C-alpha positions, 0 to 999 in steps of 0.5 A, a space after each residue: 559263887 567265889 566259894 564254889 570256884 575256890 574249892 572246885 577241882 579246876 580252880 582249887 589251889 590258885 592264888 587269891 589274885 588269880 581267883 579274882 581274875 577268874 571271878 571277873 569272867 564268871 557269869 551266873 546263869 539260872 536254869 529251870 528243871 528240864 531246861 536245855 543248857 546246850 545241844 549237841 552241835 551248838 558252838 562251843 563258846 565256853 564251858 560251865 560249872 555247877 553252883 547248885 542243882 544237877 546237870 545231865 550230859 546225854 546223847 540221843 539216838 535217831 530212834 529217840 533213845 537217851 543215853 546219859 553220859 554223866 551227871 554233874 553236881 556242885 563244883 564240877 565243870 562240864 563242856 570244857 573240852 571245846 574250850 581247847 579245840 574250838 569245836 561244837 559241843 559233842 553232846 546235850 546238856 539239860 538241868 535235871 533240877 532247878 540249877 545255878 551255873 557259872 558260864 566262862 566264855 572261851 575267849 576270856 578263859 583262854 586269855 587267862 590260861 596263858 597267865 596261869 600255868 597251875 590252872 593248865 595243870 588243874 585242867 589236865 587233871 580234871 580231863 584225865 579223871 573225866 577220861 578214866 570215867 568215860 573209859 570205865 563207862 564204855 567198858 561197862 556198857 560194852 562188856 558187862 551185863 546190867 547187874 554188873 553195871 548196877 553193882 559197880 555203880 553202887 560201889 562207886 557211890 560208896 566211894 563218892 559219898 564216903 559211906 559203905 553202909 548206905 548210899 543215896 541215889 541223887 537221880 531218879 531210877 529212870 535216869 539211873 537206867 539211862 546212865 546204865 544203858 538199860 530200861 527202868 523195867 529191867 533195872 527194877 527187876 535187878 533191884 528186886 533180885 539183888 534184894 531177894 539175894 540179900 545184897 541190898 535193901 531199897 527204901 526209896 532212893 536210899 539203898 542199904 548195902 548188906 553184902 559188899 563182898 557179894 556186890 564186888 563179886 558181881 562186878 
C-alpha cells in the first residue's frame, strides 16, 4: 500500500514524514467483481485510490442506459471532488474486477491538507488533468461520430501504454461501447470496417494499429 501511495500522482514527491501521515489515515478495502463502491447521491464522506483492479465511474439514465465516464486503475484516485465541497457523489462507482482500494475519510484528509501545501498543488494538478479528460469526452460524445471516437480512443491508448504498434484493451468491448456512448453491435461493426480498411487488426483484446496516419485522419 505504501508503494502505491508513494508513486501515485496525488502523493508523488511528498516527503517521507508526510507519507507516514497519509498512510496513517489510509484504510484498505476489498471489493468483488461487480460490487458497488458508492452510488450517485451517497454522502461524499471520503475518496478512494486503486491499489489493484479496475473501477468504473458511470451514470445511469432513467431508462436504464449506462454511460461510463471513466475507468480507473492502480495508483489513480477517484471520488475526490466531494472532499473539497462536502457534497454527495455525482456518479456511481463499481468494481469491474476483483479490486483492492484505499479509502481516505474526508475529515482526516482535510486535517492533513492544511499541513502540506505541496499536497494541495498535487491535488490541483490531478483535478486539472481530470477536467481536461472530461472536456475531451464531452466534445467527443457531442460533436464526433462513433468511428471518430474509437479512433481517438485507440490513439489515446498508444500514449497511455507507450506503444504505437499494438494496444491492449483493459476493458470488455461492451464496456468500451458504453465509454464511447454507443452500443456493442455498432462498435463491432466499426471495428470490422476499420479492419477491412486496413487501419487495424483485432485479435481478442489486442489491437494492432496498422495505419496510424489513417486513424489520425478519422479523429
